[in-house]
N, C-alpha and C positions, 0 to 999 in steps of 0.2 A: 457312339453316343451322339444323338442329335444336338447340334449347336443351339443351345437354349437362348442365344441372343438373336438368332435368325427367325425362329418360329416359336411363338408363345401360345400354347393351347390352340394350335392350328391356325393362328393368325400370323401372317408373314410380316416381318418388319421391313420397312423401306431400306433400300441399300444405303442411303445417306445416314440414317439412324444407326444402322449396323456398323458403318465405318466410324461413326462417333464412338460407339462402344469399343471397337478395336483401339481407337486412338486413346481412349481413357485408360484401358489396360496397359497399353504401351507406355503411356506417360508415367504410370506408377512403376513399371519395370525399370524405366530409365532412372527414376528417382530412388527406388528402394531395392532394386534387384529382383531376380526371379529365383526362388529357392525350391523349385519343383523337384529337384534331384536330391534334396536334403532328406536325411533319414531320422526325423525327429522321433525320440522315444515317447512312450505314453506311460507315465508313472502315476500311481494313486497315493494320495496322502489325505489324512483327515482334515476337514475344514475346521479351522480354529474356532469359529463362531457357531456354525450351523451343524456341526457334527452331533452335539449333545441333543438339541431340540428336534432336529429333522433328519439325523442320520446321514448327513451329506459328506461326500468325499470329493476332493478336487482332482482333476486330471491335469498333470503338468507335462511339459514337453521338453524339459531340460535334463541333462545327465545328472546322476547323483541324487535323484529324488527318491521317493518311497518305493517299496517293493511289494505293496499289497496287490494281490491278483484281482483282475476283473471278475465280477460275479456274472457269469454268462447266462444264468437262469433268471435271476431276480434283478440284475442291473438295468438301469435306465439312465441315459445321458440327458442332461439339461444343457443345451448349447445356447450360449448367450454372449452379449457384449455389454460393457458398461457404456451407455450413452444416456446421460441423465440417470435417474434412479428407476424409471418406469420398467425397463426391460429386466433389470435385476429383480424388481418386485414380482413380476410375472414368474420369473424363474424360481423364486422362493415359494410361490404358490404351488408350482408344479412339484418341487421337491417335497413340500409338505404333504401334498396329496399322495405322492408316490410312497412316502414313508408311512402314511396312515393306511395305505392299501397293502403294505407288506413288502414293498420293493426297496432296492438300494439306489438312491439318487447320486449320480456323478455330475459334478459341476464343471463345465468346460467353457471358460471365458476366453473367447478368441481375441479379446482386447488386452490380455494379460501376458502374452508371450512376447516379451519386449524385443527379442533378437530376431523375430521372424518377419518376413514380408507381410504376412497376414495382419499382424498387429500394427505395423507401420501404416498400412493402407487404411485400416479402420481408424487409427488415431488421427490421421490427416483429415478424414471426412468428419470425424467427431468434432475436431477443433473448428472446422468451418461451420458446422451446425451450431455449436455453442456461440461462436462469434455472431452469426446471424441472429440468433435468439436475443442476445444482449442488445444488439443494434436496434432490433425491432421494437424494443421497449423504450428506447431513447429517442427514436425518430419515427414520427407518425407517417411521414412520407415514405421512408424505407419500408415500413410495415405494410402500408397500403399498396405500394407499387411493386415491391419485391417479395417480402416475406410471406404475406398472406396468400398471394397467387401461387408461390412456389409450393407451399405446404398444402394448398387446396387443390390446385390443378396440375402443377408441374410434376409432383410425385405421383399423380394419378395416371400418367400416360405410359403406355407400353414401351415407348422409346426409352423412358427412364429405367424400366426394368431390364431392358436389353443391356444397358451400360452396367448396371449392378451385377448382372449375371457374368459378364466378362471380368469385372473386378473380383468377383467371388472365386473365380478360377485360381487367383493368386492366394486364396485363403485355404485351399484344399490340402496343401502339404502337411499341415499340423495334424491331420487325421491319419497320417501314414501308418502308424502302429496301433491305432485304436481299433479294437475288434469290430469288424463291419456288420456283424449280426446282432449287436446290441442296439435296441431302439433308441432313437434320439428325438427329443423335443426341442425345436428351435424357438426361442422366445424373442428372437429378432430374425429377420429374413436372411441376413448374411450367413449365420451359422447353418441355417437350413439349406441354403443354396450351396455353401461350401461342402456340407456333408454329402449332398447329392453328387457334386462333382468328384468327391473323393471316393465314391462307391459305397457309402453307407446304405444298408439295405432297407431299413425301416425308419423313415423320417416323417415326423409330424411338424408342420409349420404353424405354430400358434400365433395367429394374427391379432395384434392389439387394436385399440381404438374402435370407432364406430363410423368411419368414413372410408369406403372402399377405394384403395389406391393400388395401381400396378406395382408400386414400390414393394408391396408385401408378397408378391407372388414368387413361389419357389417350385417351379414345375418339376414333377417327380415325387414331391412330398404330398402327404395328406394335409390339406389346409383346414384349420378350425377357426371359427369366429364366435364372438360373444353375443351377437345380436341378430335378430331376423332381418333387419335392414341390411346389415353387412352381408348376410347370406345372399340376399337377392342381388345386391350390387356386384358382388364377386361372381355370382353364378353366370351373369350375362356380361361381365366385364364392363359394367355401365360407365360410359363416358371416358373409357381408357384409350380411345383413339378419336378424340374430339367428339363429333356427333355420329361417327360411323357405327353401324350395327356390326358387332363382332361375333365370331364363333364363340359360343359359351364354354365355360369350364366343364370338364367331364363331371358327371353326376357323382362318381365315386372319389373325386378329388377334393370335395368340400363338405364339411359337416358343421352344423350349428351345435354348440355344446353348452352355452351359458357363460357366466362370468368366471374368470380365473381367480379363485379366492383360496387362501390358505385353509387347511383343515381346521386349525385351531380357532379361527374366526367363525367359520361356518358352524362348527360343532357347538359354539357357545352363544349363538345369536339370541336365542330366547332369554337366556339368563342376563346377558349384557343389556338388552333392551329393557328388561324388567328393572335392572339397577338404574338405568337412565331415568325411567319414569319415577322411581322411588325418590331419587335425588331431587327431581323437579318438584314433586309433591311436598317434600319436606323442607323446601326452601334452601337446599344446599347450593353453593356456587355452581353455576353451569360451566362445564369444562370445555374449553375450545382448544383444539389441537391444530397448531399452525406449523406447516412444514416449509422451511425456507432454504432454497438452494444457494449456491455460491456464485452463480453467474452474474448476479447483479440485477437480473430481471425482476420487475415488480417491486423494487425496493420502496418506492414512494407509497405504494398500496399497503405493504406490510407495516410501514411506519404509521400510516393513518389508522390502521386497525388497532395496533397496539396503543396508540395515543387515546383512541376512543374507549378502549377497554380499561385503561388504568384506573379511573374513578370507581368503576364497578368492581375491579379486583380489590381495590383498597377497602371498599365497603362490603366485601365478601359476597357480592352478587354474582361474581364470575371468577373463574380460575383459568390459567393459561399454560398450556404445554407449548414450548417452542423447540422444535428439532431443527438444528442447523446442519444436520448431516455430518459431513467431514470438512466443514468450512468454519473453523474456529473464529476467523476474522469477522464473520458475519455477526456473531454474538458480541465480540469486543466492540464492533461499530455500534451495535444497538445500545450497549451500556453507555457508550460515549454520547450517543444521541439523546438518551433518556436518563439523565442523572437521578431522576425521581425513582428509578428502579431500586435504588439503594434501600435495603431492608425488606424488599418485596419478593426477592427471588431466591431460589435454591438452585445451585449449579450441579449438574450431573455430567461431569466433563471427563470423558475418556476412561470411565470406570464401569466396565460392562456389568460386573456383579452388582454394583450399586443401581444401575439402570434397571436390570432385570428384577431386582428386589423391589424397587419403587413400583414398577409396572404391576407386579403381582399383588402388592398390598393395596394399591390404589383401586383395584376392582371392587373391593368391599369396604375400603377405608375412606377416611376424610381427606380431602385435598383443598388447599387454599393457596393463594398467591400465584407466583410465576415459577414454573419449573422448566429449566432449559437443558438441552441435551446436545452434546457434541461427542463424536467418536471418529478417531482417525481411521480406524479399520472400516473399509467400505461396507462389509457385511453388517457390522454393528450399526453403522450410520443409516442403512436402509431398513434393517429389521427392527430398529428402535421404533419407527413409526407404526409398524405392525403390532408391536407389543403395546404401545400406548393406545391404539384404537379401542381395545377392549374396555378401558376405563374412561375414555373420552366420551363426551356427549355430542359434540359437533366437530367434524373435520372440516377445516377451512383450506381449500385447495383449488388450484386451477383444474379444469375438467380434463385431466390427462388420465393415466391408467387408474389413479385413485378414484375416478368417477364411478368405477364398477364395484367398489367395496361396500359391504353391508354395515354402514354406519351413517347416521344423518350427516348430510354434507351441505356446506355453503360454498357455492362455486364462484371463484374469482374470475376475472377476465382471462380469456384464453391466451396462449402464446402459440400462434399458428392456427389457421382456419380449420384444420382437420379436428381440432379439439372440441369445437363447439358442439359436435354431435354427441359427445360423451355426456354433456350437461343435458341436452335434449332427451336422450335416452333415460337418464337418471330421473329427470323431472317427470317423465311419462310413467315410470314405474314407481314414483312416489318416495324415493329414498334420498332425494337431493333437491336443491333449489334450482331455479332458473339461473343462467349465467348472469352474474352482476357485472355489467360492462363498465361501470365507473365506481369511484369511491363512495358517492352518496348512496347508491343502491346497495353497495356492500354493507355500509353501516346501518342502513335500514333493516337488512336481514339480520344482522347481529342483534339489533334492538328487539326484533320480533322474536328471535330465539330466547332472549332473556326475559321478556315481559309477557309473551303469549304462551298459552298452554297447548293449543291445538297443533301448532307446527311440529314440535318435537314428537308429540304423541302420535300424530298421523304418520310421520316417517317411521317411527318404531313399529307401529302396527303393519305398515306396508312391508318393512324388512322381514318381519316374521312371516307374513303371507307369501312374500317372494321366495323365501326359503322353502315353504311347503310346495310351491310350484316348481322347485328345482332350479330357480334362476341362478343361484350361486354355486352350482355343482360343476362348473366348467372345467376346473383343474382335475377333478376326479375323472371326468369323461375323457379328457385329453390323454391322461395316463393309461386308462383302459384301452383307448384306441391304439395308442403306441404299442402297448404290449400285445394287443390283439393282432397287429400286423404280422407278428411272428407265426401266427397260426394260419 
């Protein structure tokens, strides 16, 4: 097998950069060991949260787990990691599409195998990224000098991919007993790279975001992208070795597919948009969905939004969904910060049946006040937002993976330069706002959604038209491509 850290799509990596890649791998070996000779089992168990709605099974690599056999004909693996919620969310979209198309989705989270070198390496890098994200929101100097350039240009370079490829060699052992002829969709580049190193035969690398970076390359896999800009950027490896003109990606290594969206959301676009407009025309409270992570990033912005909305919520001009994911402390801190919450909120805390029931009745029912959601289970924490989207009118989010979802969106200031292109893409297709780069502009857009008729109506019309054009069919297309590789 060609050393994927030496030559990337026929572009030779400088010896100094290759040595850095070797040093990176050796550093992790010294710290966490090398378990390449380990014989990890591959066991199938039902996913506690996603088995019922999406038919998802988990792949475990510990002894004493389940005895369900792999479905060699209909099985498809969704390889992922938990790094924030975005990659899990893409994975759920793939699993949903696979289930809707009649396949059996297997969930393989490389960041969940705690005793393996694979998970230890991923966890260390995840911790560093989370720390950088938090610091970037507290220090404008760090954000300008370190974080934005790293996310925008640092991860863009082929030299960075060379190091990732070497590190991914340490992740391959967890695939030891996974059938190599089952198609795999990687919703983060590391599972895709590790699968290739492990000899998996049919690998699709589902690339996120809308800013082409070498970080996301997994040579040997079929790469898919959500936007035409991404396609052109990846095809010529634009800017991935400073200003050098590089050898392009092979034509059959890259496909444009559209947005990675869950079947349940795509299938109900027309109905959900119709309900949004009916609520607007009848004067019901406009429903804002606010997703808040636990890293502490953007806390000042979230507080400003909630403070601004409180009078409108009290006078039934607005309603608020707050999903704090698996971070209970975030909600406790908000209650302490806003004593006026008392009597205005309903808690849906770690009760999945209650959450699912609320989400179902809210689609056609009345909603007032503040509804807050917390779930310790990571699948429930992420999927909660997906369920809430159907009955929400406006999703308030930074322009990360949620930028591609078919719901009217208000974009907060980005965390990392690569994210800004998600807002640009959404604004151009008319289903989201421009990126609001400060608190005053964010509050301006909230007021516009509440008092203006055109903004929400235009986004709903565009979402329906975008569906007709196939913009939101990306997850279906990725699954079809993955299963088609077997032919």
